[in-house]
C-alpha positions in Angstrom: -16.8 14.2 51.3 -20.2 13.3 49.9 -20.7 13.0 46.2 -23.6 15.5 46.3 -21.1 18.2 47.5 -19.1 18.0 44.2 -20.7 20.5 41.8 -19.7 18.6 38.7 -21.5 15.5 39.9 -24.7 17.1 41.2 -26.5 17.1 37.8 -25.6 13.5 37.3 -26.9 12.5 40.7 -30.1 14.4 40.2 -30.6 12.9 36.8 -30.0 9.4 38.2 -32.6 10.1 41.0 -35.2 11.2 38.4 -34.6 8.1 36.3 -34.8 5.9 39.4 -38.1 7.5 40.3 -39.4 7.0 36.8 -38.4 3.4 36.7 -39.9 2.7 40.1 -43.1 4.8 40.0 -44.2 4.7 36.3 -45.3 1.0 36.5 -47.2 1.8 39.7 -48.9 4.8 38.1 -49.8 2.8 35.0 -51.2 0.0 37.1 -53.1 2.5 39.2 -54.6 4.2 36.1 -55.6 0.7 34.7 -57.3 -0.4 37.9 -59.1 2.9 38.5 -60.2 3.1 34.8 -61.8 -0.3 34.6 -65.3 1.0 35.3 -64.4 4.0 33.1 -63.7 1.6 30.3 -67.1 -0.1 30.6 -68.8 3.2 30.5 -66.9 4.4 27.5 -67.6 1.1 25.7 -71.3 1.3 26.5 -71.4 4.9 25.2 -69.6 4.2 22.0 -71.7 1.1 21.4 -74.7 3.3 20.7 -73.3 3.9 17.2 -73.7 0.2 16.4 -71.3 0.5 13.4 -67.8 -0.9 14.5 -66.0 1.6 12.3 -67.9 4.6 13.8 -67.2 3.1 17.3 -63.5 3.1 16.6 -63.6 6.7 15.3 -65.5 7.8 18.3 -63.1 6.2 20.7 -60.1 7.7 18.9 -61.5 11.2 18.7 -63.1 11.1 22.2 -60.1 9.8 24.0 -57.8 12.1 22.0 -59.8 15.0 23.3 -59.9 13.4 26.8 -56.1 13.1 26.7 -55.9 16.9 26.2 -58.3 17.5 29.1 -56.4 15.0 31.3 -53.0 16.7 30.7 -54.5 20.1 31.5 -56.1 18.6 34.6 -52.7 17.2 35.7 -50.9 20.4 35.1 -53.5 22.3 37.2 -54.0 19.5 39.7 -53.3 21.5 42.8 -55.9 24.1 41.8 -58.4 21.7 40.4 -58.4 19.4 43.4 -59.2 22.3 45.7 -61.9 23.8 43.4 -65.0 22.2 44.8 -67.5 23.4 42.1 -65.7 21.3 39.5 -65.7 18.3 41.7 -69.4 18.8 42.4 -70.1 19.1 38.7 -68.2 15.9 38.0 -70.0 14.0 40.7 -73.4 15.2 39.4 -72.5 14.3 35.9 -71.4 10.7 36.8 -74.6 10.2 38.9 -76.7 11.6 36.0 -74.9 9.3 33.6 -75.5 6.3 35.8 -79.3 7.0 36.4 -80.2 8.0 32.8 -78.3 5.1 31.2 -79.7 2.5 33.6 -83.2 3.8 32.7 -82.5 3.9 28.9 -81.1 0.4 28.9 -84.5 -0.9 30.2 -86.4 1.0 27.5 -84.0 0.1 24.6 -85.6 -3.1 23.4 -88.8 -1.2 22.4 -87.1 1.7 20.7 -87.9 2.0 16.9 -85.2 1.6 14.3 -84.1 4.8 12.5 -85.3 5.1 8.9 -82.8 4.7 6.0 -83.3 8.3 4.9 -82.1 9.7 8.2 -79.3 7.1 8.8 -76.4 9.2 7.5 -77.5 12.4 9.3 -78.1 10.4 12.5 -74.7 8.8 12.2 -72.9 12.2 12.0 -74.9 13.7 14.9 -74.5 10.5 16.9 -70.7 10.4 16.3 -70.2 14.0 17.4 -72.4 13.5 20.4 -70.7 10.3 21.4 -67.2 12.0 21.0 -68.2 14.8 23.4 -69.8 12.4 25.9 -66.7 10.2 25.9 -64.4 13.2 26.6 -66.6 14.5 29.3 -67.0 11.1 31.0 -63.2 10.5 31.0 -62.7 14.1 32.4 -65.1 13.4 35.3 -63.4 10.1 36.0 -60.0 11.8 35.8 -60.7 13.8 38.9 -60.5 10.6 41.0 -57.5 9.0 39.1 -55.4 12.2 39.0 -55.9 12.7 42.7 -54.6 9.2 43.3 -51.7 9.7 40.9 -50.6 13.0 42.4 -50.7 11.3 45.8 -48.1 8.8 44.5 -45.7 11.3 43.0 -45.3 15.1 42.8 -43.3 14.7 39.6 -45.5 16.5 37.0 -43.8 14.8 34.0 -44.0 11.4 35.5 -47.7 11.8 36.3 -48.4 13.1 32.7 -46.6 10.1 31.2 -48.7 7.8 33.4 -51.8 9.7 32.3 -50.9 9.2 28.6 -50.3 5.5 29.0 -53.5 5.2 31.0 -55.5 6.7 28.1 -53.8 4.3 25.7 -54.7 1.4 28.0 -58.3 2.8 28.2 -58.5 2.8 24.4 -57.5 -0.8 24.2 -59.7 -2.1 27.0 -62.7 -0.2 25.7 -62.6 -2.3 22.5 -62.6 -5.5 24.6 -65.5 -4.3 26.7 -67.6 -3.4 23.5 -67.3 -7.1 22.6 -68.0 -8.3 26.1 -71.1 -6.1 26.4 -72.6 -8.1 23.6 -71.9 -11.3 25.4 -72.7 -10.7 29.1 -76.2 -9.7 30.1 -75.4 -7.7 33.3 -72.1 -6.1 32.3 -73.4 -2.7 31.2 -75.6 -2.3 34.3 -72.6 -3.3 36.5 -70.5 -0.7 34.7 -73.0 2.1 35.2 -73.5 1.2 38.8 -69.7 1.5 39.3 -69.9 4.9 37.6 -72.5 5.9 40.2 -70.3 4.7 43.0 -67.4 7.0 41.8 -69.9 9.9 41.6 -71.1 9.2 45.2 -67.4 9.0 46.3 -66.6 12.4 44.7 -69.7 13.9 46.4 -68.9 12.5 49.8 -65.4 13.9 49.4 -67.0 17.3 49.3 -69.8 17.2 51.8 -68.5 14.5 54.3 -64.8 13.8 53.8 -64.7 11.9 57.1 -66.9 9.1 55.8 -65.3 8.7 52.3 -64.6 5.0 51.9 -60.9 4.0 51.3 -59.7 3.3 47.8 -59.4 -0.4 48.4 -63.1 -0.5 49.6 -64.3 1.1 46.4 -62.2 -1.3 44.3 -63.6 -4.2 46.3 -67.2 -3.2 45.6 -66.3 -2.6 41.9 -64.8 -6.0 41.7 -68.0 -7.5 43.1 -70.0 -5.6 40.5 -67.7 -6.9 37.7 -68.1 -10.5 39.0 -71.9 -10.0 38.8 -71.5 -8.4 35.4 -69.6 -11.4 34.0 -71.9 -13.9 35.7 -74.5 -14.5 33.0 -74.0 -14.7 29.3 -76.6 -13.6 26.8 -78.4 -16.5 25.1 -76.9 -17.4 21.7 -80.1 -16.6 19.8 -80.2 -13.1 21.5 -76.5 -12.5 20.5 -77.3 -13.1 16.9 
């Protein structure tokens, strides 16, 4: 007689199977979230860095990623519907491509931008904070379409994928702080991050219009790794850092 056929033991066996899946797949999901969110972390760091004040940057990341977490959990709960709803994927792809192009252009124009006056500093900080919070949440939501699709492919356990998503957002919050510092040090890192954002947008777009030519996940990660190597290849001169 098999143990599964004993009614009193069935709940215990099912519980053991669930915990076994949790212990085996949770580290994989967290690692997957961390790897797929590396370019996301650079983008979020570059967006929050616009506030200049470290305190405001921290507030923006806390609020923006808190809102992003809510969006991500909703996305996971509705994953089956969302992943088949092409208008949302098209919108996310367009947003990421827009984010890439506009920020690469603005980074070239930044050095000549005038400094805000003292009279408008407080009002500008409030408007800047709310705008950055919304942008952070929308950016993570667009990225989540790619990472959630990968996570759902690993496991169909909704609770497990949600736990992985929560831990992924926590890891994203921590790595974004590091990237804010590194963006001040490495000359090409911001451009590399936004180019990676553009690649994710192109991949989402290809998934809709030409799924047969969508590059494999490992191919995208290899290109992003090369972009990161270029991003970390040259430091900003010390006088420029100051």
